[in-house]
N, C-alpha and C positions, 0 to 999 in steps of 0.2 A: 521713756524716750532714751535715757542714758543706757538702759539695759539693751534696748534694740540696737543702739549704735555699737555697743560692745559685741553683740552677737554678729553684726555685720563685719566688724573688724576681725573677729575670730574666724568667720567664714572666709574672708578675703585672705587671711594669713594661711588658712588650710589650702586654699586654691593655689596660692603661690608656692607652697611647699610640696604639693602632691601632683604636679603636672609632669608631663613627659619631658625629661631633661634634654632630649634631642631637639624638641621644638620650642622650648622656652625662649631661646635667644632670637627667634624669628619675629618679624614685624607683627605687632598687635596680639601676640600670643601670651606672653608671660602673665599679664594681669587682665581681668575683665573690664577694668576701668576705661581704657581707650575705646573698646567696642561699645560700652554703655554710653559714652560721650557721643560717639558716631550716631547711635540710635536716637539720642535726645536731639541732636542736630537735625536728623532726618525728620523727626516729628515736628520740630520747629519750622523746617522748610515747608512741610505740608500745611501747617497752620498759617504761616505768614505769606508764603509764596502766592497763593491764589488772591489774597487781599491786595498785594502789590500789583499783580498782573491785571487786576480790574481796571487800572488806570492806563494800561498799555495795550498795544496791539499784539497779537500772537507773534512769536519770534519764528522766523523762517529757519528751520534747522535741517533742511533737506540734506545738505552735504555732510553735516555732523552725524545725522542719523544713519546715512549710508555707511560712513566710515566706522561708526560705533558698532552697528549691528554686524557688519561683516568681520570686524575685529573680534567680536564676541563669538562669531562662528569659528574663527581660527583658534581662539583660546579654548573653546569647547572641544574642537577636534583634537588639539594637543592633549587636553586632560583625558578625554575618552581613550586616546591611544595609550597614555601612560597607565591609566587604571587597568586597561585590558591586557597590555603586554606585561606589565609588572606582575599582575596577579597570575598570568599564565606561566611566566618564568619561575615564579616562586611557588607554583603548584597550589594556588589557593583553592580552598573548598568553597563552593557556593552555598553550602548548608551551614557550616560552622567554621569560622576562621578566627583564631585568636590573634591578638596584635603582636607583631614582631617588634619588640622594643630595643632590639640590638642595633648597633651602628653598622650593620652589614650593608653592602651596596644596595641590595633589593629592599631591605627594610627602610633605608633612608630615601630611596627613590619613591616608595609608596608614601612615606610621610611627607615628602616634598609636594607630590601632586595633591595630597589632602590639603596642604596649606594653600596651594594655588586655587583649589576648589573653594575653600573658605574665602580667600581674597576676591574671587570672582563674585561672591555674594555681596561683598562690599561695593564692588564696581557696579553691580546691577541696581543699586539704589539710584543710580543715574536715570533709570527708566522713569521713575516718578518725577524727577526734576524736569525731564524732557516733556512729560505730560503737562506740568505746570507752565512751563515756558510757552508751550503751544496752545495753552488754554483748553486743554482736553481734560477738564476736571472730572467729567463723568467717568473717566477711566480709573480715577483714584478711588476705587471701591474699598470696602472693608477687606475683601479677599486680597486685593493687591497689596495693601499696607501690611496686613497680617502676614502674608507669605514672605514679602521682602524683609520686613522688620524682624521676624523670628528666625529666618534662615541664618542671619549673621551670628546670632547667639548659638544656634544649634551646631553650626560648623566651627565656631570658635571652640566650643566644648569638645567637639570631635578632634580637632587638632591638638588641643591642650591635653587631652587625656587618652584618646584612642585613635592616634594617627595611623590608621591601617586596619588590619583585621577585616572583619566583615563590613566595616564602614565603607570599604571599597565598592560594595555592590550598589550603595546609594549613589556614590559619585559616578559609577559606570552608567547606570540608568539615566540619571539626571543630565549628564553631559550629552548623552545621545539625544535626549528630548530637546536640549537647548541648541544642539546643532540644527535640528529641524525648525525650532521656534525662531531663532535669530535669523535663519535663512529666510523664513517667511517675512519677518519684519524688515529685513534688508531689502528684499524684493519689493515689498510694499512701499518702502521709502523712495524707490526709484521713480515713482509717479503713478497717476491713475491708469496709464496704459498697461500696467502690470496686473490690474485687477482680474482680467480674464484668465490669468494663469494661477490665481490664488484661490481657486474653488475649494481647496483642501483645508481651510481654516477650521471647519467643524471637526475634522479628523485630528487636528492638532490638539484640541481640547480632549478628545477621546484618548489620544496617546498619553496626555498628562494624567488622566484618570487611571489608565491602565498601569502607568508607572507607580502610582500610589497604592493601587491594589496589590501589585507584585511586592512592593516594599512592606506592606502590612502583612502579607502571607509569610514573607521571609523573616521578619522580626518576630511575628507571632509564633512561628515554628520554633525559633530559638529561645523563646520564653519558656517553652515546655520541654526542652531537651537539655541534656548535660553538655553545655558548651562553655569553654573558657573565655567568655566575653562578658563584660558587665551586664547583668540583667537590668540594672538601672538605666543604662543607655538604650537597651532594647525596648524597655517599657516606654521611655520618652519618645522614641522614634515611632513605636506602635501607636501611641495616643495621638501624636502629631499627624501621622498619616491618616488616621481615622478622621481627624478634624478637616484635613485637606480633601478627603474624599467627599465629605458632606458639603464643603464650600464649593469645590469645583463641580460636584454633581448638581448643586443648586444653580450654579452659573450655566452649566450645559442645558439644564431644563428650562431656565428662563430665557436663554439666548436662542435655543434651537427648537425645543418642543412647544413651549407656550407661544413663541412668536410665529411658528409655522401654523399652529391651530388658529391663531387670530387671523392670519392671512387667508386661511381656508374659509 
């Protein structure tokens, strides 16, 4: 036990000493401890929340959800614009792009939008809280918790060690998908009268799957080419995207293929 604690201390010390010095002073970046505490609180809310809500009626969050979802659309539009414009101005390669660790204006601009992308993943944990308060516990699936819970760690590591480079491609695709996704949720929150305009939910899941396929191809390509970007990061992203393709693929199959065949 003592040896394990010493190894953890040593790892923590290494993390503190080897991060990107530009991003270390930013909120939640310097140490993994705050993010780990947020994750534990998130799991605690998932465990305790439904038990508490059993004794209460669902909370009416219509106004909150409208404001939240359209705010997330606005934030996603801002991040998509920053990823796109900064990468274009800095002449980024879509095949292999090393991280610019310099304090140059474009280097810092890309690092800042990477931080905002990471912080948006912390904000998105609210999705689960809203499900609990509305007693929509069936929505809190393994896929939902896995995706939300792991993204904060993935992008904490991204901002801590590789704030820029070809990480921008992940942010670019994901923010575009989230513009569409939160627009859907925002419109759905307006009320039942919007349902006739929301026939494209199935295609939203297809868009999410396409995103993960593109990211898998992108990182897989860089694992087998000579690119000055950490292979360890590419390997983690590659494995993570494979897991999401499997989980989202299963969700799509269960939600649209199996359900359709049962109706037939």
